Structures are given as C-alpha cells and as structure tokens.
C-alpha positions, 0 to 999 in steps of 0.5 A: 710331902702333901700340903695339908692346907690344900682345899682337897684335904679340908673335908669340913670345907668341902662338906660346908660348900656342898651343904647349901641347896643352891650349891648342890644344885650347881654341882648336880648340873656340872656332875657330867663333867662338862664345862659350862659358862655362867650363862648356861646355869639357870639359877633363880638368884641374883648374879651377885648371889650366883657369884658367891655360890660359885666362889664358895665351890671354887675355894673349897676345891669342888670346882675350877673356873676358867676365864676367856675374855669377859666370859667365865666357865666353871667345871666340877673337879670330880676326879680330884674329889673322888681321889680325895674322898672316894664315893662322897660326891656320888653319895651326896648327889644321890641323896640330893636327887632322892630328896629333890634338893637343888632341883631349882638349879638347871641348865639353861637351854639355848632358847631361854637366853635373853639374846635369843628372846630379843632376836625373836621379838625383834624379828616378830615386830619387824614382820608384823609392821612392814616398813612403809615406803617414803611418801606413801 
C-alpha cells in the first residue's frame, strides 16, 4: 500500500514549495540534476534564509540533502517529481524562465568564492610590498 502522507503525494505542499521565487530559482539552478554544495548556490539572501528555503524544498520532497562532514550538498529529486507529477516541474520551470522568475539565484562560479578573493588579495598585497631585509 502506498504511503499517502509521503511528500511525493502532497501536491499542495510541492506547489507551495515551488511558488516562492527564491525556491524556484534554486530549483532552476539544480534542474540539470547535478548535486551542488550550499556554497555553490549564489542566492542574495542571508544564510539563515537560504537554510529556510532549502528546508522547505527538502520537506516537500523536491530536493534531497546530503551532509559530508561540515559540508552540505543539495540535489533536485527530478525523477521522483516527474514520476509523481509528470510534466509539472518542466511546466513550472518553463513558466519561470519565460517570466524571469528566480533569475536572481545563480550558480556561484569558482572565482566568486570568498576564499579565492582572499587568496588573490593576499598574493597581490605581498607582491606589492616585498619583504625588507632585517637591518636595512
């Protein structure tokens, strides 16, 4: 017997999770099926707000989350959604793209990471001001 309380069978919950522009933008970024770390998602909101959006998507069964040490990864459960609601995700993503909904959410490129900026900044500072010899 199928469990009717499973998130996959709660269409209102899935639609509610996908109705927010930020969450729809996250789903758009994850639509290719690749798993991404939270740091790879460029969402112009506070970390606590991003955590909230990812929790809403996970609880609705739209995404799955995997933790590896202190790093967290998220992936879209596209096959499960397409099996439960054929064509729904595709239609929502097409409508969002046409209406430019969620376009403020992007995938962070490696050069945008704060660690990279810090390394570049540290290297440029050390090159601009060479160390002086003691006693000079």
